[in-house]
PyMOL Python script that loads the backbone (N, CA, C, O; Angstrom):
from pymol import cmd

cmd.read_pdbstr("""\
ATOM      1  N   MET A   1     108.030  97.914  81.901  1.00  0.00           N
ATOM      2  CA  MET A   1     108.429  99.079  81.118  1.00  0.00           C
ATOM      3  C   MET A   1     109.754  99.594  81.694  1.00  0.00           C
ATOM      4  O   MET A   1     109.892  99.708  82.912  1.00  0.00           O
ATOM      5  N   PRO A   2     110.708  99.900  80.849  1.00  0.00           N
ATOM      6  CA  PRO A   2     112.000 100.413  81.322  1.00  0.00           C
ATOM      7  C   PRO A   2     111.845 101.720  82.102  1.00  0.00           C
ATOM      8  O   PRO A   2     110.966 102.535  81.821  1.00  0.00           O
ATOM      9  N   LYS A   3     112.727 101.893  83.091  1.00  0.00           N
ATOM     10  CA  LYS A   3     112.665 103.083  83.941  1.00  0.00           C
ATOM     11  C   LYS A   3     112.790 104.370  83.134  1.00  0.00           C
ATOM     12  O   LYS A   3     112.143 105.369  83.447  1.00  0.00           O
ATOM     13  N   ARG A   4     113.619 104.344  82.099  1.00  0.00           N
ATOM     14  CA  ARG A   4     113.810 105.553  81.289  1.00  0.00           C
ATOM     15  C   ARG A   4     112.490 105.993  80.651  1.00  0.00           C
ATOM     16  O   ARG A   4     112.166 107.180  80.639  1.00  0.00           O
ATOM     17  N   ASN A   5     111.731 105.024  80.119  1.00  0.00           N
ATOM     18  CA  ASN A   5     110.430 105.335  79.529  1.00  0.00           C
ATOM     19  C   ASN A   5     109.465 105.867  80.577  1.00  0.00           C
ATOM     20  O   ASN A   5     108.727 106.820  80.328  1.00  0.00           O
ATOM     21  N   LEU A   6     109.476 105.248  81.748  1.00  0.00           N
ATOM     22  CA  LEU A   6     108.599 105.709  82.829  1.00  0.00           C
ATOM     23  C   LEU A   6     108.935 107.140  83.232  1.00  0.00           C
ATOM     24  O   LEU A   6     108.036 107.950  83.459  1.00  0.00           O
ATOM     25  N   LEU A   7     110.215 107.449  83.322  1.00  0.00           N
ATOM     26  CA  LEU A   7     110.610 108.812  83.699  1.00  0.00           C
ATOM     27  C   LEU A   7     110.123 109.833  82.672  1.00  0.00           C
ATOM     28  O   LEU A   7     109.691 110.926  83.035  1.00  0.00           O
ATOM     29  N   THR A   8     110.193 109.478  81.405  1.00  0.00           N
ATOM     30  CA  THR A   8     109.702 110.365  80.352  1.00  0.00           C
ATOM     31  C   THR A   8     108.201 110.575  80.485  1.00  0.00           C
ATOM     32  O   THR A   8     107.712 111.701  80.402  1.00  0.00           O
ATOM     33  N   LEU A   9     107.476 109.480  80.692  1.00  0.00           N
ATOM     34  CA  LEU A   9     106.019 109.578  80.859  1.00  0.00           C
ATOM     35  C   LEU A   9     105.648 110.371  82.107  1.00  0.00           C
ATOM     36  O   LEU A   9     104.691 111.145  82.091  1.00  0.00           O
ATOM     37  N   ILE A  10     106.397 110.181  83.179  1.00  0.00           N
ATOM     38  CA  ILE A  10     106.137 110.918  84.421  1.00  0.00           C
ATOM     39  C   ILE A  10     106.319 112.411  84.197  1.00  0.00           C
ATOM     40  O   ILE A  10     105.491 113.215  84.627  1.00  0.00           O
ATOM     41  N   GLU A  11     107.392 112.778  83.532  1.00  0.00           N
ATOM     42  CA  GLU A  11     107.637 114.203  83.287  1.00  0.00           C
ATOM     43  C   GLU A  11     106.552 114.799  82.398  1.00  0.00           C
ATOM     44  O   GLU A  11     106.103 115.920  82.640  1.00  0.00           O
ATOM     45  N   GLN A  12     106.130 114.071  81.384  1.00  0.00           N
ATOM     46  CA  GLN A  12     105.055 114.558  80.509  1.00  0.00           C
ATOM     47  C   GLN A  12     103.751 114.723  81.289  1.00  0.00           C
ATOM     48  O   GLN A  12     103.028 115.701  81.100  1.00  0.00           O
ATOM     49  N   LYS A  13     103.456 113.769  82.158  1.00  0.00           N
ATOM     50  CA  LYS A  13     102.220 113.827  82.942  1.00  0.00           C
ATOM     51  C   LYS A  13     102.282 114.969  83.957  1.00  0.00           C
ATOM     52  O   LYS A  13     101.267 115.612  84.226  1.00  0.00           O
ATOM     53  N   ARG A  14     103.458 115.225  84.519  1.00  0.00           N
ATOM     54  CA  ARG A  14     103.606 116.366  85.442  1.00  0.00           C
ATOM     55  C   ARG A  14     103.310 117.682  84.723  1.00  0.00           C
ATOM     56  O   ARG A  14     102.614 118.551  85.246  1.00  0.00           O
ATOM     57  N   MET A  15     103.850 117.804  83.527  1.00  0.00           N
ATOM     58  CA  MET A  15     103.594 119.027  82.753  1.00  0.00           C
ATOM     59  C   MET A  15     102.115 119.148  82.413  1.00  0.00           C
ATOM     60  O   MET A  15     101.550 120.241  82.457  1.00  0.00           O
ATOM     61  N   GLU A  16     101.491 118.027  82.076  1.00  0.00           N
ATOM     62  CA  GLU A  16     100.054 118.034  81.795  1.00  0.00           C
ATOM     63  C   GLU A  16      99.265 118.453  83.030  1.00  0.00           C
ATOM     64  O   GLU A  16      98.291 119.199  82.924  1.00  0.00           O
ATOM     65  N   LEU A  17      99.677 117.983  84.183  1.00  0.00           N
ATOM     66  CA  LEU A  17      98.990 118.342  85.423  1.00  0.00           C
ATOM     67  C   LEU A  17      99.121 119.834  85.709  1.00  0.00           C
ATOM     68  O   LEU A  17      98.145 120.483  86.086  1.00  0.00           O
ATOM     69  N   VAL A  18     100.306 120.373  85.534  1.00  0.00           N
ATOM     70  CA  VAL A  18     100.514 121.809  85.750  1.00  0.00           C
ATOM     71  C   VAL A  18      99.618 122.624  84.823  1.00  0.00           C
ATOM     72  O   VAL A  18      98.984 123.587  85.253  1.00  0.00           O
ATOM     73  N   ASP A  19      99.570 122.237  83.562  1.00  0.00           N
ATOM     74  CA  ASP A  19      98.719 122.934  82.591  1.00  0.00           C
ATOM     75  C   ASP A  19      97.247 122.814  82.957  1.00  0.00           C
ATOM     76  O   ASP A  19      96.501 123.791  82.895  1.00  0.00           O
ATOM     77  N   THR A  20      96.840 121.617  83.337  1.00  0.00           N
ATOM     78  CA  THR A  20      95.436 121.386  83.686  1.00  0.00           C
ATOM     79  C   THR A  20      95.030 122.198  84.897  1.00  0.00           C
ATOM     80  O   THR A  20      93.950 122.789  84.917  1.00  0.00           O
ATOM     81  N   VAL A  21      95.883 122.234  85.907  1.00  0.00           N
ATOM     82  CA  VAL A  21      95.596 123.014  87.116  1.00  0.00           C
ATOM     83  C   VAL A  21      95.506 124.498  86.782  1.00  0.00           C
ATOM     84  O   VAL A  21      94.632 125.201  87.289  1.00  0.00           O
ATOM     85  N   ALA A  22      96.406 124.972  85.931  1.00  0.00           N
ATOM     86  CA  ALA A  22      96.380 126.387  85.547  1.00  0.00           C
ATOM     87  C   ALA A  22      95.085 126.750  84.823  1.00  0.00           C
ATOM     88  O   ALA A  22      94.576 127.861  84.967  1.00  0.00           O
ATOM     89  N   LYS A  23      94.561 125.809  84.047  1.00  0.00           N
ATOM     90  CA  LYS A  23      93.357 126.086  83.260  1.00  0.00           C
ATOM     91  C   LYS A  23      92.059 125.835  84.014  1.00  0.00           C
ATOM     92  O   LYS A  23      91.084 126.569  83.850  1.00  0.00           O
ATOM     93  N   THR A  24      92.053 124.781  84.851  1.00  0.00           N
ATOM     94  CA  THR A  24      90.778 124.358  85.441  1.00  0.00           C
ATOM     95  C   THR A  24      90.716 124.453  86.958  1.00  0.00           C
ATOM     96  O   THR A  24      89.646 124.303  87.547  1.00  0.00           O
ATOM     97  N   GLY A  25      91.859 124.701  87.595  1.00  0.00           N
ATOM     98  CA  GLY A  25      91.887 124.794  89.052  1.00  0.00           C
ATOM     99  C   GLY A  25      92.372 123.508  89.692  1.00  0.00           C
ATOM    100  O   GLY A  25      92.286 122.427  89.109  1.00  0.00           O
ATOM    101  N   LEU A  26      92.881 123.651  90.901  1.00  0.00           N
ATOM    102  CA  LEU A  26      93.503 122.543  91.610  1.00  0.00           C
ATOM    103  C   LEU A  26      92.524 121.418  91.943  1.00  0.00           C
ATOM    104  O   LEU A  26      92.889 120.244  91.895  1.00  0.00           O
ATOM    105  N   ASN A  27      91.303 121.767  92.273  1.00  0.00           N
ATOM    106  CA  ASN A  27      90.328 120.769  92.703  1.00  0.00           C
ATOM    107  C   ASN A  27      89.356 120.346  91.605  1.00  0.00           C
ATOM    108  O   ASN A  27      88.332 119.724  91.888  1.00  0.00           O
ATOM    109  N   SER A  28      89.667 120.677  90.375  1.00  0.00           N
ATOM    110  CA  SER A  28      88.770 120.316  89.277  1.00  0.00           C
ATOM    111  C   SER A  28      88.810 118.813  89.022  1.00  0.00           C
ATOM    112  O   SER A  28      89.775 118.132  89.370  1.00  0.00           O
ATOM    113  N   GLU A  29      87.758 118.321  88.416  1.00  0.00           N
ATOM    114  CA  GLU A  29      87.693 116.901  88.063  1.00  0.00           C
ATOM    115  C   GLU A  29      88.817 116.532  87.101  1.00  0.00           C
ATOM    116  O   GLU A  29      89.407 115.457  87.210  1.00  0.00           O
ATOM    117  N   ALA A  30      89.108 117.421  86.163  1.00  0.00           N
ATOM    118  CA  ALA A  30      90.174 117.163  85.192  1.00  0.00           C
ATOM    119  C   ALA A  30      91.537 117.060  85.887  1.00  0.00           C
ATOM    120  O   ALA A  30      92.335 116.181  85.562  1.00  0.00           O
ATOM    121  N   ALA A  31      91.799 117.953  86.835  1.00  0.00           N
ATOM    122  CA  ALA A  31      93.070 117.920  87.563  1.00  0.00           C
ATOM    123  C   ALA A  31      93.180 116.650  88.402  1.00  0.00           C
ATOM    124  O   ALA A  31      94.255 116.055  88.489  1.00  0.00           O
ATOM    125  N   MET A  32      92.092 116.238  89.012  1.00  0.00           N
ATOM    126  CA  MET A  32      92.094 115.013  89.812  1.00  0.00           C
ATOM    127  C   MET A  32      92.391 113.794  88.933  1.00  0.00           C
ATOM    128  O   MET A  32      93.125 112.894  89.341  1.00  0.00           O
ATOM    129  N   LYS A  33      91.827 113.772  87.747  1.00  0.00           N
ATOM    130  CA  LYS A  33      92.047 112.661  86.818  1.00  0.00           C
ATOM    131  C   LYS A  33      93.523 112.575  86.424  1.00  0.00           C
ATOM    132  O   LYS A  33      94.121 111.500  86.459  1.00  0.00           O
ATOM    133  N   VAL A  34      94.094 113.701  86.054  1.00  0.00           N
ATOM    134  CA  VAL A  34      95.504 113.719  85.639  1.00  0.00           C
ATOM    135  C   VAL A  34      96.402 113.374  86.832  1.00  0.00           C
ATOM    136  O   VAL A  34      97.406 112.678  86.677  1.00  0.00           O
ATOM    137  N   SER A  35      96.040 113.859  88.008  1.00  0.00           N
ATOM    138  CA  SER A  35      96.811 113.557  89.205  1.00  0.00           C
ATOM    139  C   SER A  35      96.816 112.058  89.493  1.00  0.00           C
ATOM    140  O   SER A  35      97.854 111.503  89.855  1.00  0.00           O
ATOM    141  N   LYS A  36      95.687 111.406  89.338  1.00  0.00           N
ATOM    142  CA  LYS A  36      95.620 109.955  89.544  1.00  0.00           C
ATOM    143  C   LYS A  36      96.456 109.210  88.508  1.00  0.00           C
ATOM    144  O   LYS A  36      97.090 108.202  88.818  1.00  0.00           O
ATOM    145  N   GLU A  37      96.450 109.712  87.282  1.00  0.00           N
ATOM    146  CA  GLU A  37      97.274 109.098  86.239  1.00  0.00           C
ATOM    147  C   GLU A  37      98.760 109.229  86.585  1.00  0.00           C
ATOM    148  O   GLU A  37      99.538 108.295  86.390  1.00  0.00           O
ATOM    149  N   LEU A  38      99.137 110.388  87.095  1.00  0.00           N
ATOM    150  CA  LEU A  38     100.519 110.603  87.523  1.00  0.00           C
ATOM    151  C   LEU A  38     100.872 109.665  88.677  1.00  0.00           C
ATOM    152  O   LEU A  38     101.955 109.080  88.695  1.00  0.00           O
ATOM    153  N   ASP A  39      99.966 109.522  89.631  1.00  0.00           N
ATOM    154  CA  ASP A  39     100.189 108.599  90.748  1.00  0.00           C
ATOM    155  C   ASP A  39     100.439 107.179  90.246  1.00  0.00           C
ATOM    156  O   ASP A  39     101.321 106.484  90.751  1.00  0.00           O
ATOM    157  N   THR A  40      99.673 106.757  89.268  1.00  0.00           N
ATOM    158  CA  THR A  40      99.829 105.415  88.702  1.00  0.00           C
ATOM    159  C   THR A  40     101.213 105.243  88.092  1.00  0.00           C
ATOM    160  O   THR A  40     101.856 104.211  88.285  1.00  0.00           O
ATOM    161  N   LEU A  41     101.670 106.240  87.363  1.00  0.00           N
ATOM    162  CA  LEU A  41     103.014 106.182  86.770  1.00  0.00           C
ATOM    163  C   LEU A  41     104.098 106.169  87.843  1.00  0.00           C
ATOM    164  O   LEU A  41     105.068 105.419  87.734  1.00  0.00           O
ATOM    165  N   LEU A  42     103.939 106.987  88.871  1.00  0.00           N
ATOM    166  CA  LEU A  42     104.919 107.022  89.957  1.00  0.00           C
ATOM    167  C   LEU A  42     104.970 105.687  90.691  1.00  0.00           C
ATOM    168  O   LEU A  42     106.048 105.218  91.057  1.00  0.00           O
ATOM    169  N   ASN A  43     103.817 105.078  90.905  1.00  0.00           N
ATOM    170  CA  ASN A  43     103.779 103.766  91.555  1.00  0.00           C
ATOM    171  C   ASN A  43     104.462 102.705  90.689  1.00  0.00           C
ATOM    172  O   ASN A  43     105.173 101.844  91.208  1.00  0.00           O
ATOM    173  N   ALA A  44     104.250 102.765  89.386  1.00  0.00           N
ATOM    174  CA  ALA A  44     104.896 101.824  88.475  1.00  0.00           C
ATOM    175  C   ALA A  44     106.414 101.998  88.522  1.00  0.00           C
ATOM    176  O   ALA A  44     107.155 101.015  88.505  1.00  0.00           O
ATOM    177  N   TYR A  45     106.869 103.233  88.579  1.00  0.00           N
ATOM    178  CA  TYR A  45     108.300 103.515  88.657  1.00  0.00           C
ATOM    179  C   TYR A  45     108.879 102.945  89.952  1.00  0.00           C
ATOM    180  O   TYR A  45     109.948 102.333  89.950  1.00  0.00           O
ATOM    181  N   GLN A  46     108.173 103.149  91.039  1.00  0.00           N
ATOM    182  CA  GLN A  46     108.641 102.644  92.327  1.00  0.00           C
ATOM    183  C   GLN A  46     108.684 101.112  92.330  1.00  0.00           C
ATOM    184  O   GLN A  46     109.635 100.523  92.843  1.00  0.00           O
ATOM    185  N   ARG A  47     107.668 100.469  91.765  1.00  0.00           N
ATOM    186  CA  ARG A  47     107.664  99.005  91.671  1.00  0.00           C
ATOM    187  C   ARG A  47     108.852  98.511  90.851  1.00  0.00           C
ATOM    188  O   ARG A  47     109.473  97.506  91.198  1.00  0.00           O
ATOM    189  N   GLU A  48     109.166  99.207  89.776  1.00  0.00           N
ATOM    190  CA  GLU A  48     110.300  98.834  88.933  1.00  0.00           C
ATOM    191  C   GLU A  48     111.612  98.956  89.703  1.00  0.00           C
ATOM    192  O   GLU A  48     112.492  98.107  89.566  1.00  0.00           O
ATOM    193  N   GLN A  49     111.746  99.999  90.505  1.00  0.00           N
ATOM    194  CA  GLN A  49     112.954 100.161  91.311  1.00  0.00           C
ATOM    195  C   GLN A  49     113.100  99.015  92.301  1.00  0.00           C
ATOM    196  O   GLN A  49     114.191  98.467  92.460  1.00  0.00           O
ATOM    197  N   VAL A  50     112.020  98.654  92.962  1.00  0.00           N
ATOM    198  CA  VAL A  50     112.047  97.553  93.929  1.00  0.00           C
ATOM    199  C   VAL A  50     112.408  96.252  93.223  1.00  0.00           C
ATOM    200  O   VAL A  50     113.214  95.472  93.729  1.00  0.00           O
ATOM    201  N   ARG A  51     111.816  96.017  92.061  1.00  0.00           N
ATOM    202  CA  ARG A  51     112.103  94.805  91.302  1.00  0.00           C
ATOM    203  C   ARG A  51     113.582  94.730  90.935  1.00  0.00           C
ATOM    204  O   ARG A  51     114.203  93.673  91.048  1.00  0.00           O
ATOM    205  N   GLN A  52     114.135  95.844  90.498  1.00  0.00           N
ATOM    206  CA  GLN A  52     115.552  95.855  90.111  1.00  0.00           C
ATOM    207  C   GLN A  52     116.464  95.648  91.313  1.00  0.00           C
ATOM    208  O   GLN A  52     117.491  94.979  91.205  1.00  0.00           O
ATOM    209  N   ARG A  53     116.092  96.220  92.465  1.00  0.00           N
ATOM    210  CA  ARG A  53     116.902  96.024  93.674  1.00  0.00           C
ATOM    211  C   ARG A  53     116.887  94.560  94.089  1.00  0.00           C
ATOM    212  O   ARG A  53     117.921  94.006  94.462  1.00  0.00           O
ATOM    213  N   LYS A  54     115.714  93.932  94.026  1.00  0.00           N
ATOM    214  CA  LYS A  54     115.623  92.515  94.390  1.00  0.00           C
ATOM    215  C   LYS A  54     116.440  91.673  93.423  1.00  0.00           C
ATOM    216  O   LYS A  54     117.117  90.729  93.832  1.00  0.00           O
ATOM    217  N   GLN A  55     116.378  92.011  92.155  1.00  0.00           N
ATOM    218  CA  GLN A  55     117.114  91.289  91.134  1.00  0.00           C
ATOM    219  C   GLN A  55     118.623  91.432  91.368  1.00  0.00           C
ATOM    220  O   GLN A  55     119.366  90.460  91.228  1.00  0.00           O
ATOM    221  N   SER A  56     119.073  92.632  91.722  1.00  0.00           N
ATOM    222  CA  SER A  56     120.494  92.863  91.978  1.00  0.00           C
ATOM    223  C   SER A  56     120.951  92.136  93.235  1.00  0.00           C
ATOM    224  O   SER A  56     122.068  91.621  93.286  1.00  0.00           O
ATOM    225  N   ALA A  57     120.096  92.093  94.243  1.00  0.00           N
ATOM    226  CA  ALA A  57     120.439  91.453  95.497  1.00  0.00           C
ATOM    227  C   ALA A  57     120.540  89.937  95.355  1.00  0.00           C
ATOM    228  O   ALA A  57     121.280  89.291  96.097  1.00  0.00           O
ATOM    229  N   SER A  58     119.809  89.379  94.419  1.00  0.00           N
ATOM    230  CA  SER A  58     119.802  87.918  94.256  1.00  0.00           C
ATOM    231  C   SER A  58     120.971  87.415  93.406  1.00  0.00           C
ATOM    232  O   SER A  58     121.143  86.207  93.242  1.00  0.00           O
ATOM    233  N   ARG A  59     121.756  88.315  92.876  1.00  0.00           N
ATOM    234  CA  ARG A  59     122.902  87.915  92.036  1.00  0.00           C
ATOM    235  C   ARG A  59     124.090  87.570  92.869  1.00  0.00           C
ATOM    236  O   ARG A  59     125.138  87.214  92.331  1.00  0.00           O
TER     237      ARG A  59
END
""", "prot")
cmd.dss("prot")
cmd.show_as("cartoon", "prot")
cmd.util.cbc("prot")
cmd.orient("prot")
């Protein structure tokens, strides 16, 4: 997935997390679920950055 798309999804998930925490509390099951989803997106973004750096270095 392109980095630009990931950044958009990350920002949307961050906003969702803020809203969820405001409604259900920081330690709620719903907040934990959204937080894990955000972590997954952040990890995907980081993997994409590493992949692009390796690709640039091999040129």
